[in-house]
VOFIFI-324706 format. One line per 2 residues: number of its first residue (from 0); for each residue x, z, y of C-alpha. Coordinates in nm, 2 decimals. Example, Ala and Ser with C-alpha at 12.3 -4.5 7.8 and 13.67 -1.06 7.14 Angstrom:
! VOFIFI-324706
0 = 1.23:0.78:-0.45; 1.37:0.71:-0.11;
***
This chain:
! VOFIFI-324706
0 = -5.24:-0.14:0.96; -4.88:-0.06:0.84;
2 = -4.72:-0.20:0.51; -4.40:-0.21:0.32;
4 = -4.19:-0.47:0.18; -4.06:-0.39:-0.20;
6 = -3.81:-0.64:-0.33; -3.53:-0.64:-0.60;
8 = -3.17:-0.80:-0.61; -2.99:-0.91:-0.92;
10 = -2.64:-0.85:-0.90; -2.41:-1.05:-1.14;
12 = -2.05:-1.08:-1.16; -1.79:-1.22:-1.45;
14 = -1.51:-0.98:-1.46; -1.20:-0.91:-1.71;
16 = -1.23:-0.54:-1.81; -1.03:-0.31:-2.03;
18 = -1.15:-0.03:-2.28; -1.33:0.24:-2.06;
20 = -1.34:0.04:-1.77; -1.70:-0.02:-1.60;
22 = -1.80:-0.29:-1.32; -1.97:-0.16:-0.99;
24 = -2.09:-0.26:-0.66; -2.08:-0.10:-0.32;
26 = -2.22:-0.22:0.02; -2.40:-0.14:0.35;
28 = -2.68:0.02:0.22; -2.78:0.37:0.10;
30 = -2.87:0.23:-0.23; -2.53:0.09:-0.25;
32 = -2.33:0.39:-0.16; -2.28:0.29:0.20;
34 = -1.91:0.16:0.11; -1.81:0.51:0.00;
36 = -1.60:0.56:-0.32; -1.81:0.79:-0.51;
38 = -2.14:0.60:-0.43; -2.12:0.25:-0.59;
40 = -2.37:0.16:-0.85; -2.25:0.10:-1.21;
42 = -2.33:-0.27:-1.35; -2.44:-0.29:-1.73;
44 = -2.26:-0.54:-1.97; -2.49:-0.82:-2.04;
46 = -2.50:-1.07:-2.34; -2.42:-1.40:-2.25;
48 = -2.74:-1.59:-2.17; -2.82:-1.94:-2.30;
50 = -2.86:-2.25:-2.10; -3.13:-2.52:-2.13;
52 = -2.96:-2.69:-2.41; -2.97:-2.41:-2.60;
54 = -2.57:-2.33:-2.63; -2.39:-2.04:-2.47;
56 = -2.27:-2.02:-2.16; -1.91:-2.14:-2.20;
58 = -1.62:-1.92:-2.10; -1.34:-2.16:-2.18;
60 = -1.18:-2.16:-1.82; -1.32:-1.83:-1.71;
62 = -1.23:-1.51:-1.87; -1.43:-1.16:-1.87;
64 = -1.79:-1.07:-1.97; -2.13:-1.09:-1.72;
66 = -2.15:-0.76:-1.57; -2.54:-0.69:-1.43;
68 = -2.76:-0.46:-1.19; -3.08:-0.50:-1.07;
70 = -3.17:-0.28:-0.80; -3.51:-0.24:-0.58;
72 = -3.52:-0.21:-0.18; -3.80:-0.10:0.03;
74 = -3.60:-0.10:0.36; -3.64:-0.47:0.49;
76 = -3.33:-0.62:0.66; -3.16:-0.95:0.72;
78 = -2.87:-0.91:0.48; -2.69:-0.70:0.24;
80 = -2.32:-0.66:0.23; -2.12:-0.58:-0.07;
82 = -1.81:-0.60:-0.27; -1.79:-0.52:-0.65;
84 = -1.48:-0.29:-0.77; -1.40:-0.18:-1.14;
86 = -1.34:0.19:-1.20; -1.32:0.45:-1.50;
88 = -1.53:0.78:-1.51; -1.30:0.99:-1.69;
90 = -1.53:1.31:-1.70; -1.84:1.26:-1.91;
92 = -2.16:1.30:-1.73; -2.00:1.31:-1.38;
94 = -2.00:1.04:-1.16; -1.84:1.24:-0.87;
96 = -1.48:1.16:-1.03; -1.39:0.84:-1.02;
98 = -1.05:0.63:-1.08; -1.10:0.27:-0.91;
100 = -0.86:0.05:-1.08; -0.88:-0.28:-0.87;
102 = -1.13:-0.40:-0.63; -1.25:-0.73:-0.42;
104 = -1.04:-0.71:-0.10; -1.13:-1.04:0.09;
106 = -1.13:-0.95:0.45; -1.52:-1.04:0.50;
108 = -1.75:-0.87:0.23; -1.99:-1.10:-0.01;
110 = -2.31:-1.14:0.22; -2.68:-1.24:0.09;
112 = -2.95:-1.36:0.36; -3.25:-1.23:0.21;
114 = -3.45:-1.42:0.45; -3.32:-1.74:0.32;
116 = -3.43:-1.63:-0.04; -3.77:-1.52:0.09;
118 = -3.81:-1.87:0.30; -3.78:-2.09:-0.06;
120 = -3.40:-2.14:-0.05; -3.31:-2.23:-0.38;
122 = -3.04:-2.01:-0.51; -2.93:-2.13:-0.84;
124 = -2.88:-1.88:-1.12; -2.52:-1.88:-1.09;
126 = -2.27:-1.59:-1.20; -2.02:-1.47:-0.92;
128 = -1.63:-1.44:-1.02; -1.50:-1.12:-0.91;
130 = -1.27:-1.17:-0.64; -1.35:-1.52:-0.59;
132 = -1.60:-1.62:-0.27; -1.56:-1.76:0.07;
134 = -1.29:-1.99:-0.04; -1.05:-1.72:-0.10;
136 = -0.96:-1.47:-0.39; -0.83:-1.13:-0.33;
138 = -0.83:-0.84:-0.57; -0.64:-0.54:-0.51;
140 = -0.52:-0.25:-0.73; -0.69:0.04:-0.65;
142 = -0.56:0.39:-0.47; -0.55:0.77:-0.59;
144 = -0.89:0.88:-0.54; -0.93:1.21:-0.76;
146 = -0.63:1.14:-0.99; -0.26:1.16:-0.97;
148 = 0.04:0.95:-1.06; 0.33:1.04:-1.24;
150 = 0.60:0.78:-1.25; 0.92:0.81:-1.52;
152 = 1.18:0.59:-1.38; 1.47:0.50:-1.63;
154 = 1.73:0.31:-1.43; 2.11:0.19:-1.49;
156 = 2.20:0.29:-1.83; 2.00:0.59:-1.91;
158 = 2.05:0.66:-2.26; 2.34:0.82:-2.44;
160 = 2.34:0.78:-2.81; 2.60:1.00:-3.01;
162 = 2.54:0.85:-3.36; 2.78:0.57:-3.39;
164 = 2.54:0.38:-3.64; 2.29:0.33:-3.32;
166 = 2.56:0.20:-3.08; 2.49:-0.18:-2.98;
168 = 2.14:-0.19:-3.13; 1.85:-0.34:-2.95;
170 = 1.64:-0.01:-2.88; 1.28:0.00:-2.75;
172 = 1.15:0.31:-2.56; 0.75:0.41:-2.53;
174 = 0.60:0.67:-2.33; 0.29:0.88:-2.46;
176 = 0.10:1.13:-2.24; 0.05:1.49:-2.43;
178 = -0.23:1.73:-2.35; -0.04:2.07:-2.35;
180 = -0.36:2.27:-2.24; -0.39:2.58:-2.45;
182 = -0.70:2.58:-2.69; -0.89:2.87:-2.83;
184 = -1.04:2.68:-3.13; -0.86:2.36:-3.26;
186 = -0.98:2.13:-3.51; -0.81:2.13:-3.85;
188 = -0.68:1.75:-3.79; -0.50:1.90:-3.44;
190 = -0.29:2.17:-3.60; -0.02:1.96:-3.69;
192 = -0.06:1.64:-3.46; -0.01:1.64:-3.10;
194 = -0.31:1.58:-2.84; -0.27:1.27:-2.67;
196 = -0.39:1.32:-2.29; -0.74:1.20:-2.30;
198 = -0.78:1.05:-1.96; -0.46:0.94:-1.89;
200 = -0.35:0.58:-1.86; 0.00:0.40:-1.89;
202 = 0.11:0.12:-1.74; 0.49:0.00:-1.75;
204 = 0.69:-0.17:-1.49; 1.04:-0.33:-1.59;
206 = 1.21:-0.51:-1.29; 1.28:-0.84:-1.39;
208 = 1.31:-1.19:-1.23; 0.95:-1.31:-1.22;
210 = 0.83:-1.07:-1.49; 0.81:-0.77:-1.27;
212 = 0.42:-0.71:-1.25; 0.28:-0.36:-1.40;
214 = 0.10:-0.40:-1.72; 0.00:-0.18:-2.03;
216 = 0.29:-0.09:-2.27; 0.32:-0.26:-2.60;
218 = 0.29:-0.12:-2.93; 0.67:-0.04:-2.93;
220 = 0.71:0.03:-2.57; 0.95:-0.19:-2.37;
222 = 1.30:-0.31:-2.43; 1.61:-0.11:-2.29;
224 = 1.87:-0.35:-2.16; 2.19:-0.30:-2.00;
226 = 2.13:-0.23:-1.61; 1.78:-0.16:-1.69;
228 = 1.48:-0.07:-1.43; 1.17:0.06:-1.60;
230 = 0.91:0.26:-1.46; 0.62:0.42:-1.68;
232 = 0.35:0.49:-1.47; 0.08:0.72:-1.59;
234 = -0.22:0.83:-1.41; -0.42:1.18:-1.48;
236 = -0.63:1.44:-1.37; -0.45:1.72:-1.50;
238 = -0.07:1.66:-1.43; 0.02:2.06:-1.48;
240 = -0.13:2.01:-1.83; 0.05:1.68:-1.92;
242 = 0.37:1.64:-2.11; 0.52:1.32:-2.25;
244 = 0.67:1.20:-2.57; 0.93:0.92:-2.57;
246 = 0.93:0.72:-2.89; 1.25:0.52:-2.97;
248 = 1.26:0.21:-3.19; 1.52:0.03:-3.37;
250 = 1.49:-0.38:-3.33; 1.67:-0.63:-3.56;
252 = 1.85:-0.90:-3.41; 1.69:-1.20:-3.46;
254 = 1.97:-1.35:-3.71; 1.83:-1.11:-3.97;
256 = 1.52:-1.25:-3.95; 1.17:-1.11:-3.81;
258 = 1.07:-0.73:-3.89; 0.89:-0.45:-3.78;
260 = 1.06:-0.22:-3.51; 1.18:0.09:-3.67;
262 = 1.08:0.44:-3.54; 1.37:0.65:-3.54;
264 = 1.42:0.92:-3.25; 1.19:1.11:-2.98;
266 = 1.21:1.33:-2.69; 0.97:1.55:-2.50;
268 = 0.95:1.56:-2.13; 0.77:1.89:-2.05;
270 = 0.50:1.93:-1.76; 0.66:1.88:-1.41;
272 = 0.71:2.14:-1.13; 0.37:2.06:-0.89;
274 = 0.57:2.19:-0.61; 0.85:1.90:-0.64;
276 = 0.75:1.54:-0.58; 1.08:1.40:-0.74;
278 = 1.36:1.55:-0.97; 1.60:1.40:-1.23;
280 = 1.58:1.52:-1.57; 1.84:1.50:-1.87;
282 = 1.66:1.55:-2.17; 1.76:1.55:-2.56;
284 = 1.66:1.29:-2.82; 1.63:1.41:-3.16;
286 = 1.64:1.18:-3.49; 1.39:1.23:-3.74;
288 = 1.57:1.49:-3.91; 1.49:1.70:-3.57;
290 = 1.85:1.71:-3.51; 2.01:1.56:-3.17;
292 = 2.14:1.24:-3.15; 2.16:1.20:-2.76;
294 = 2.01:1.22:-2.46; 1.81:1.01:-2.17;
296 = 1.83:1.05:-1.82; 1.52:1.02:-1.62;
298 = 1.38:1.04:-1.27; 1.02:1.12:-1.20;
300 = 0.81:1.10:-0.91; 0.47:1.29:-0.89;
302 = 0.22:1.15:-0.63; -0.10:1.34:-0.55;
304 = -0.41:1.21:-0.41; -0.42:1.24:0.00;
306 = -0.64:1.53:0.06; -0.87:1.52:0.40;
308 = -0.89:1.11:0.38; -1.24:1.00:0.35;
310 = -1.18:0.63:0.18; -1.42:0.35:0.23;
312 = -1.45:0.03:0.05; -1.60:-0.15:0.36;
314 = -1.23:-0.33:0.41; -0.85:-0.33:0.34;
316 = -0.59:-0.47:0.52; -0.32:-0.38:0.24;
318 = -0.26:-0.73:0.12; -0.38:-0.93:0.39;
320 = -0.20:-1.16:0.62; -0.31:-1.44:0.85;
322 = -0.07:-1.71:0.70; -0.14:-1.99:0.97;
324 = -0.05:-1.76:1.25; 0.30:-1.81:1.42;
326 = 0.58:-1.57:1.35; 0.52:-1.24:1.52;
328 = 0.80:-1.08:1.76; 0.85:-0.72:1.70;
330 = 1.00:-0.49:1.94; 1.27:-0.27:1.78;
332 = 1.23:0.11:1.92; 1.04:-0.04:2.17;
334 = 1.28:-0.22:2.43; 1.56:-0.16:2.19;
336 = 1.85:0.08:2.13; 1.98:0.30:2.39;
338 = 2.18:0.55:2.17; 2.45:0.34:1.99;
340 = 2.78:0.27:2.16; 2.78:-0.03:1.92;
342 = 2.49:-0.20:2.04; 2.56:-0.55:2.24;
344 = 2.24:-0.53:2.46; 2.15:-0.19:2.53;
346 = 1.78:-0.09:2.61; 1.66:-0.11:2.95;
348 = 1.44:0.21:2.87; 1.55:0.48:2.66;
350 = 1.46:0.40:2.30; 1.17:0.58:2.10;
352 = 1.00:0.70:2.39; 0.64:0.64:2.49;
354 = 0.77:0.43:2.81; 0.98:0.20:2.57;
356 = 0.68:0.12:2.36; 0.44:0.06:2.65;
358 = 0.69:-0.16:2.79; 0.78:-0.37:2.49;
360 = 0.38:-0.41:2.42; 0.38:-0.51:2.84;
362 = 0.62:-0.80:2.78; 0.45:-0.92:2.48;
364 = 0.57:-0.78:2.20; 0.32:-0.86:1.87;
366 = 0.41:-0.50:1.72; 0.66:-0.22:1.81;
368 = 0.90:-0.07:1.55; 1.01:0.30:1.55;
370 = 1.07:0.58:1.29; 0.89:0.90:1.25;
372 = 0.98:1.25:1.16; 0.83:1.61:1.08;
374 = 0.96:1.89:1.28; 0.96:2.23:1.16;
376 = 0.64:2.33:1.24; 0.47:2.01:1.10;
378 = 0.45:1.80:1.40; 0.54:1.40:1.34;
380 = 0.75:1.28:1.60; 0.91:0.93:1.70;
382 = 1.30:0.96:1.66; 1.56:0.76:1.47;
384 = 1.81:0.99:1.32; 1.78:1.26:1.07;
386 = 2.00:1.53:1.33; 2.05:1.59:1.67;
388 = 2.35:1.70:1.83; 2.32:2.04:2.03;
390 = 2.59:2.15:2.28; 2.76:2.50:2.27;
392 = 3.04:2.67:2.42; 3.34:2.78:2.23;
394 = 3.47:3.13:2.28; 3.82:3.06:2.37;
396 = 3.89:2.88:2.69; 3.49:2.79:2.73;
398 = 3.52:2.46:2.58; 3.19:2.25:2.49;
400 = 3.13:2.14:2.14; 2.87:1.97:1.94;
402 = 2.65:2.12:1.68; 2.46:1.90:1.44;
404 = 2.13:1.99:1.39; 1.86:1.86:1.13;
406 = 1.56:1.77:1.29; 1.36:1.93:1.03;
408 = 1.49:2.25:1.14; 1.38:2.26:1.49;
410 = 1.01:2.30:1.64; 0.85:2.04:1.86;
412 = 0.85:2.26:2.16; 1.27:2.31:2.10;
414 = 1.32:1.93:2.03; 1.11:1.85:2.39;
416 = 1.33:2.11:2.59; 1.64:1.91:2.50;
418 = 1.81:1.67:2.70; 1.94:1.36:2.50;
420 = 2.24:1.15:2.62; 2.29:0.79:2.53;
422 = 2.59:0.89:2.32; 2.65:1.24:2.16;
424 = 3.04:1.30:2.27; 3.21:1.60:2.43;
426 = 3.30:1.40:2.74; 2.94:1.33:2.83;
428 = 2.83:1.71:2.83; 2.91:1.80:3.17;
430 = 2.61:1.58:3.26; 2.38:1.87:3.09;
432 = 2.39:2.07:3.41; 2.18:1.82:3.59;
434 = 1.85:1.87:3.62; 1.64:1.65:3.41;
436 = 1.38:1.45:3.63; 1.25:1.20:3.36;
438 = 0.90:1.16:3.39; 0.69:1.24:3.05;
440 = 0.67:0.90:2.91; 1.04:0.89:2.92;
442 = 1.10:1.24:2.74; 1.26:1.19:2.40;
444 = 1.07:1.33:2.08; 0.73:1.21:2.21;
446 = 0.46:1.27:1.91; 0.32:1.00:1.71;
448 = -0.04:1.08:1.86; 0.09:1.02:2.20;
450 = 0.20:0.72:2.11; -0.11:0.56:1.96;
452 = -0.30:0.68:2.24; -0.06:0.55:2.52;
454 = 0.02:0.20:2.38; -0.22:-0.10:2.41;
456 = -0.43:-0.11:2.13; -0.37:-0.50:2.08;
458 = -0.01:-0.40:2.01; 0.06:-0.36:1.63;
460 = 0.27:-0.07:1.53; 0.53:-0.10:1.28;
462 = 0.62:0.27:1.16; 0.92:0.33:0.95;
464 = 0.90:0.61:0.75; 1.26:0.81:0.73;
466 = 1.28:1.00:0.43; 1.64:1.08:0.31;
468 = 1.82:0.94:0.03; 2.15:0.98:-0.22;
470 = 2.39:0.71:-0.12; 2.60:0.57:-0.39;
472 = 2.94:0.65:-0.31; 3.10:1.00:-0.28;
474 = 2.79:1.17:-0.39; 2.61:1.22:-0.03;
476 = 2.24:1.29:0.06; 2.12:1.17:0.41;
478 = 1.95:1.51:0.47; 1.93:1.77:0.16;
480 = 1.69:2.05:0.12; 1.42:1.83:0.29;
482 = 1.05:1.83:0.31; 0.84:1.77:-0.01;
484 = 0.76:1.43:-0.02; 0.38:1.47:-0.09;
486 = 0.36:1.71:0.22; 0.58:1.50:0.42;
488 = 0.38:1.16:0.38; 0.03:1.32:0.41;
490 = 0.13:1.49:0.72; 0.22:1.13:0.86;
492 = -0.08:0.97:0.72; -0.35:1.20:0.84;
494 = -0.22:1.17:1.16; -0.21:0.79:1.15;
496 = -0.59:0.81:1.04; -0.68:1.04:1.31;
498 = -0.55:0.84:1.59; -0.54:0.50:1.51;
500 = -0.81:0.36:1.70; -0.83:0.04:1.51;
502 = -0.47:-0.08:1.58; -0.29:-0.27:1.33;
504 = -0.05:-0.08:1.15; 0.23:-0.16:0.88;
506 = 0.44:0.12:0.72; 0.80:0.04:0.61;
508 = 1.05:0.24:0.43; 1.42:0.19:0.30;
510 = 1.30:0.46:0.02; 1.13:0.33:-0.29;
512 = 0.94:0.64:-0.39; 0.82:0.68:-0.04;
514 = 0.69:0.32:-0.05; 0.52:0.39:-0.37;
516 = 0.37:0.73:-0.24; 0.23:0.51:0.12;
518 = 0.05:0.27:-0.10; -0.12:0.45:-0.34;
520 = -0.24:0.74:-0.11; -0.46:0.52:0.09;
522 = -0.64:0.18:0.09; -0.63:0.04:0.44;
524 = -0.28:-0.01:0.58; -0.02:-0.25:0.43;
526 = 0.33:-0.11:0.32; 0.63:-0.33:0.32;
528 = 1.00:-0.27:0.16; 1.28:-0.21:0.40;
530 = 1.60:-0.34:0.25; 1.95:-0.40:0.36;
532 = 2.04:-0.56:0.02; 2.44:-0.59:-0.08;
534 = 2.53:-0.60:0.29; 2.90:-0.43:0.33;
536 = 2.78:-0.30:0.69; 2.60:-0.01:0.56;
538 = 2.64:0.26:0.28; 2.47:0.16:-0.01;
540 = 2.18:0.37:-0.18; 2.20:0.53:-0.51;
542 = 1.87:0.36:-0.62; 1.94:0.02:-0.81;
544 = 1.62:-0.12:-0.65; 1.75:-0.12:-0.30;
546 = 2.08:-0.35:-0.43; 1.96:-0.70:-0.34;
548 = 1.65:-0.91:-0.17; 1.55:-1.02:-0.51;
550 = 1.53:-0.70:-0.64; 1.30:-0.56:-0.35;
552 = 1.11:-0.87:-0.35; 1.04:-0.77:-0.75;
554 = 0.97:-0.40:-0.65; 0.74:-0.54:-0.40;
556 = 0.52:-0.72:-0.64; 0.56:-0.47:-0.91;
558 = 0.38:-0.19:-0.67; 0.15:-0.44:-0.49;
560 = 0.31:-0.41:-0.15; 0.24:-0.67:0.11;
562 = 0.63:-0.76:0.11; 0.95:-0.72:0.22;
564 = 1.15:-0.67:0.54; 1.50:-0.77:0.48;
566 = 1.84:-0.76:0.67; 1.89:-1.10:0.85;
568 = 2.26:-1.12:0.76; 2.15:-1.17:0.39;
570 = 1.89:-1.43:0.48; 2.10:-1.64:0.71;
572 = 2.39:-1.66:0.46; 2.15:-1.74:0.17;
574 = 1.84:-1.93:0.29; 1.72:-1.94:-0.07;
576 = 1.64:-1.62:-0.07; 1.34:-1.70:0.16;
578 = 1.21:-1.91:-0.04; 1.22:-1.67:-0.32;
580 = 1.05:-1.38:-0.15; 0.78:-1.66:0.01;
582 = 0.74:-1.85:-0.34; 0.64:-1.47:-0.48;
584 = 0.32:-1.44:-0.22; 0.46:-1.20:-0.03;
586 = 0.53:-1.14:0.35; 0.87:-1.17:0.48;
588 = 0.99:-0.98:0.82; 1.37:-0.94:0.93;
590 = 1.59:-0.70:1.10; 1.94:-0.65:1.21;
592 = 2.20:-0.71:1.49; 2.24:-1.05:1.43;
594 = 1.84:-1.12:1.57; 1.93:-1.02:1.93;
596 = 2.02:-1.35:1.97; 1.75:-1.62:2.11;
598 = 1.93:-1.88:1.91; 1.92:-1.67:1.60;
600 = 1.51:-1.59:1.62; 1.43:-1.93:1.67;
602 = 1.63:-2.06:1.36; 1.47:-1.75:1.16;
604 = 1.15:-1.85:1.27; 1.20:-2.24:1.17;
606 = 1.32:-2.10:0.81; 0.97:-1.93:0.76;
608 = 0.98:-1.56:0.86; 0.68:-1.42:0.91;
610 = 0.81:-1.15:1.17; 1.13:-1.10:1.34;
612 = 1.25:-0.76:1.47; 1.49:-0.75:1.76;
614 = 1.61:-0.57:2.09; 1.54:-0.65:2.43;
616 = 1.21:-0.85:2.38; 1.19:-0.87:2.77;
618 = 1.49:-1.06:2.79; 1.45:-1.27:2.41;
620 = 1.10:-1.35:2.37; 1.03:-1.71:2.49;
622 = 0.66:-1.75:2.39; 0.49:-1.57:2.68;
624 = 0.45:-1.24:2.78; 0.11:-1.13:2.60;
626 = 0.10:-1.06:2.22; -0.04:-1.30:2.00;
628 = -0.33:-1.06:1.93; -0.42:-1.02:2.28;
630 = -0.44:-1.41:2.34; -0.66:-1.44:2.03;
632 = -0.89:-1.17:2.16; -0.91:-1.33:2.48;
634 = -0.99:-1.65:2.31; -1.26:-1.53:2.09;
636 = -1.41:-1.36:2.41; -1.40:-1.69:2.61;
638 = -1.56:-1.85:2.28; -1.84:-1.62:2.29;
640 = -1.89:-1.63:2.63; -1.93:-2.03:2.60;
642 = -2.17:-1.97:2.33; -2.39:-1.73:2.52;
644 = -2.40:-1.98:2.81; -2.52:-2.24:2.55;
646 = -2.81:-2.02:2.44; -2.95:-1.95:2.78;
648 = -2.97:-2.32:2.88; -3.19:-2.34:2.55;
650 = -3.41:-2.06:2.63; -3.66:-2.24:2.80;
652 = -3.75:-2.48:2.51; -3.91:-2.36:2.20;
654 = -3.71:-2.33:1.88; -3.82:-2.51:1.58;
656 = -3.86:-2.16:1.43; -4.13:-2.08:1.70;
658 = -4.29:-2.38:1.66; -4.28:-2.39:1.26;
660 = -4.28:-2.04:1.17; -4.15:-1.96:0.80;
662 = -4.45:-1.83:0.61; -4.42:-1.63:0.30;
664 = -4.65:-1.75:0.01; -4.77:-1.40:-0.03;
666 = -4.89:-1.17:0.21; -4.70:-0.82:0.29;
668 = -4.96:-0.64:0.11; -4.94:-0.86:-0.20;
670 = -4.58:-0.84:-0.19; -4.59:-0.46:-0.26;
672 = -4.71:-0.55:-0.60; -4.52:-0.86:-0.67;
674 = -4.17:-0.78:-0.65; -3.91:-1.06:-0.52;
676 = -3.67:-1.13:-0.75; -3.34:-1.25:-0.55;
678 = -3.01:-1.32:-0.74; -2.68:-1.28:-0.57;
680 = -2.47:-1.58:-0.64; -2.11:-1.68:-0.59;
682 = -2.21:-1.91:-0.29; -2.30:-1.63:-0.08;
684 = -2.19:-1.71:0.29; -1.95:-1.49:0.49;
686 = -1.97:-1.31:0.85; -1.78:-1.12:1.05;
688 = -1.80:-0.77:1.02; -1.69:-0.44:1.25;
690 = -1.40:-0.26:1.02; -1.23:0.06:1.04;
692 = -0.86:-0.13:1.15; -0.84:-0.43:1.33;
694 = -0.80:-0.77:1.11; -0.49:-0.98:1.12;
696 = -0.22:-0.80:0.98;
***
């Protein structure tokens, strides 16, 4: 006789939500959407229940309302794995458009054991707390699913006022998105008023020491201060139809007593060119009499969702770090630098080749660091510089010369036919006539796909995304007429997701906008901000966010990055910077020429760095020739083998379950008509689970 089992599960969680937000649950069942972003089930806000004494449940120490959902299941299984997330559904009656604002990102999901509930285990009627379970609390901001994000960045001293009476006054600015879509029919109230963009949400970031987290803007916007660094972040489904109104308010000084700010001027930023990810605009400011009284300079960044990326809510490593693990050793460009005559310890293997990365992994590198670029035919390659030098013979006297050509202007096949010399000087050009007998794994310009497939899976990849910037002095750009940033970033991310195979990956970049894009276009791999701070060794970038380690830390906090990768010279000079970054809850890595010394590496690790990047890992690593991740994997395997051996010894003895089998009070056939109500509590147990990428970043 065949019979089925029907049971109901009650999901309850307390979450602090904002207008238009809905709490959802997803999990490893079809009824819960199989972890897919568009398949989660919406919970409903419930009224507070009364306790046995008749008083309402106290929420004095806990913010947020209780949300709940009761689901019926017919497929019996041992466990239910699930997570909660908060989302907005901007299009009415259309659940296929979802904007995830934040979600639970503990590495292990919540898990409920159904058999325990059925066998009489007393699950108290408790309410889960969002993101808080298993002794850990992790909530991460969402990413771009169906929406785009526009950042309007004001930095330095962007405001110029021509009217003398407004000089030296305290001024705030507010950004309001405006819907410019054509409407054949308008309501009478719409004719003289601007239509605020319906599903656009505005957050503001002002980089200030200890105050940099993104937040909703106030009624009168945010104060413009000298050397300001403000970003308005607007998420919208219709970037092509969204314009922006900037409103300016005057604030009286405290000496004159409290008074409401006075609205005195406005500007308009028309919809952006969707084919251009970044641009600088200078827009006029008009007074209340509609006459120009000044101008404001702003940079904009348009971030589009990553097409072709099938996002999952099963697991994320974006903010995950194993704080109990020893500091990591990272091989710089694999086995070190080989194309610089300034390097004190030249690499034993040509840098940024498959062999260099493999050799570093074989010598115990926990991660290998390398740079990636796009070729003319959009192939992702591993190479450090923006340009290559091509030899040519001059007309007169047949002398050889060097022609500097951007990597982006050459196809992969053209690059891979070249022979690279250690130092690009005319004296070395005679070597070009020799036959190139290097094996394939020593050839320059390997593809990222080749490297991902060739290097030991236990070795992590620190992929530095090279995107050119403006330098502060002399108005010089590292590489003009470069790829569009969305196109560039998408190509790299899609290649990584196609070939990563579960490898640990951390993205880094010196470019702030690239870091923001990498963070918002995917929800799996962490992003760290590379900074050279205020060193005199390298030219400064124009972007003020790159000018100090403190500013880098505040930038990482504001944009929900994993941490900062700072130049070691700065940290050794001022160890207080290490404390500042670590106390901010950020991961801290370090790079630089100073690291190519065993005593310096030891010192940096003692100071609390989470990872040190250096050359010649074959000579300088002192903790063995296996990566920490490989050793952990071996230990887990041995532990599992010992457990299996112990289990096999007990096989001859009947278990307590066999002697005293659990009996359900009702027979299966009766359970069909009598659903079991299982309430999922915050005391749910954690278990290990398979993941799309290896844990332990």
